[in-house]
C-alpha positions as CSV (number, residue, x, y, z in Angstrom):
1,X,-44.9,-41.3,0.5
2,X,-42.6,-41.9,3.4
3,X,-43.2,-44.5,6.1
4,X,-43.6,-43.2,9.7
5,X,-41.4,-44.8,12.3
6,X,-43.1,-46.0,15.5
7,X,-42.3,-45.7,19.2
8,X,-41.2,-49.4,18.9
9,X,-38.7,-48.5,16.2
10,X,-37.4,-45.6,18.3
11,X,-37.0,-47.8,21.4
12,X,-35.1,-50.4,19.3
13,X,-32.8,-47.7,18.1
14,X,-32.2,-46.3,21.6
15,X,-31.6,-49.8,23.0
16,X,-29.0,-50.6,20.4
17,X,-27.3,-47.2,20.6
18,X,-26.8,-47.8,24.3
19,X,-25.6,-51.4,23.7
20,X,-22.9,-50.1,21.2
21,X,-22.0,-47.2,23.5
22,X,-21.3,-49.7,26.3
23,X,-19.5,-52.1,23.9
24,X,-17.2,-49.3,22.7
25,X,-16.6,-48.1,26.2
26,X,-17.7,-44.5,25.7
27,X,-20.0,-44.2,28.7
28,X,-18.6,-40.9,29.9
29,X,-21.3,-39.1,27.9
30,X,-24.8,-38.1,29.0
31,X,-27.0,-39.1,26.1
32,X,-30.4,-37.6,25.3
33,X,-32.6,-39.3,22.7
34,X,-35.2,-37.7,20.5
35,X,-37.8,-39.1,18.0
36,X,-38.1,-36.2,15.6
37,X,-38.2,-34.9,12.1
38,X,-34.8,-35.0,10.3
39,X,-34.0,-33.8,6.8
40,X,-32.3,-36.3,4.5
41,X,-31.2,-38.7,7.2
42,X,-32.6,-41.6,9.3
43,X,-30.7,-40.5,12.4
44,X,-28.1,-37.8,13.5
45,X,-25.9,-37.0,16.5
46,X,-24.7,-33.8,18.0
47,X,-22.0,-33.8,20.7
48,X,-20.8,-31.2,23.2
49,X,-17.4,-32.7,23.9
50,X,-16.5,-30.3,26.7
51,X,-19.7,-31.0,28.6
52,X,-19.9,-34.6,27.6
53,X,-23.5,-34.2,26.4
54,X,-24.9,-35.9,23.4
55,X,-28.2,-35.4,21.5
56,X,-29.1,-38.4,19.3
57,X,-32.1,-38.1,17.1
58,X,-34.0,-40.8,15.3
59,X,-36.1,-39.7,12.4
60,X,-39.9,-39.9,12.4
61,X,-39.8,-40.9,8.7
62,X,-38.2,-43.7,6.7
63,X,-38.1,-44.6,3.0
64,X,-41.1,-45.6,1.1
65,X,-41.2,-48.9,3.2
66,X,-41.2,-50.0,6.8
67,X,-37.7,-50.2,8.3
68,X,-36.5,-53.6,9.3
69,X,-34.9,-54.5,12.5
70,X,-31.4,-54.8,11.0
71,X,-31.5,-51.4,9.4
72,X,-32.5,-49.8,12.7
73,X,-29.7,-51.6,14.5
74,X,-27.2,-50.5,11.8
75,X,-28.3,-46.9,12.1
76,X,-27.8,-47.0,15.9
77,X,-24.3,-48.5,15.4
78,X,-23.5,-45.9,12.8
79,X,-24.4,-43.0,15.1
80,X,-22.5,-44.6,18.0
81,X,-19.4,-44.9,15.8
82,X,-19.7,-41.1,15.2
83,X,-19.6,-40.7,19.0
84,X,-16.6,-43.1,19.3
85,X,-14.7,-40.9,16.8
86,X,-16.0,-37.6,18.0
87,X,-13.2,-36.8,20.5
88,X,-10.4,-37.2,17.9
89,X,-12.2,-34.9,15.6
90,X,-12.8,-32.4,18.3
91,X,-9.2,-32.5,19.4
92,X,-8.3,-31.7,15.7
93,X,-10.2,-28.5,15.9
94,X,-8.6,-27.3,19.2
95,X,-6.4,-24.3,18.7
96,X,-4.1,-25.2,21.6
97,X,-3.3,-28.8,21.8
98,X,-0.6,-30.9,23.3
99,X,0.8,-33.4,20.8
100,X,0.4,-36.2,23.3
101,X,-3.4,-35.6,23.5
102,X,-4.0,-36.8,19.9
103,X,-1.6,-39.8,20.4
104,X,-3.4,-40.7,23.6
105,X,-6.8,-40.6,21.9
106,X,-5.6,-42.6,18.9
107,X,-4.2,-45.2,21.2
108,X,-7.5,-45.4,23.1
109,X,-9.4,-45.9,19.9
110,X,-7.0,-48.7,18.8
111,X,-7.4,-50.4,22.2
112,X,-11.2,-50.2,22.0
113,X,-11.3,-51.5,18.4
114,X,-8.8,-54.3,19.2
115,X,-11.1,-55.5,22.0
116,X,-14.1,-55.5,19.6
117,X,-12.5,-57.1,16.5
């Protein structure tokens, strides 16, 4: 039997995702949050890089036990790191790409991580 997550769990997840988004300096995205059923994951993220729109889903079910605060925060951070790295992955799939675009994005990531660490 899986544990059902609550509205409070979802709100904690959203609050921390937004915290990390601001901390990482990736606020150019419009983020929509959903508390929904997810197969084989606690949370997931889908990004439309061109439109700068993000869908972040937090699962309605957890393991066989109640999630603790730290686990929810870590999941929010994990999904936000996906957003942080999204653009470099997206650039890698672009058919036509200026070499400087990848270098600029990598440098931006290094600057952000340098500030955080």
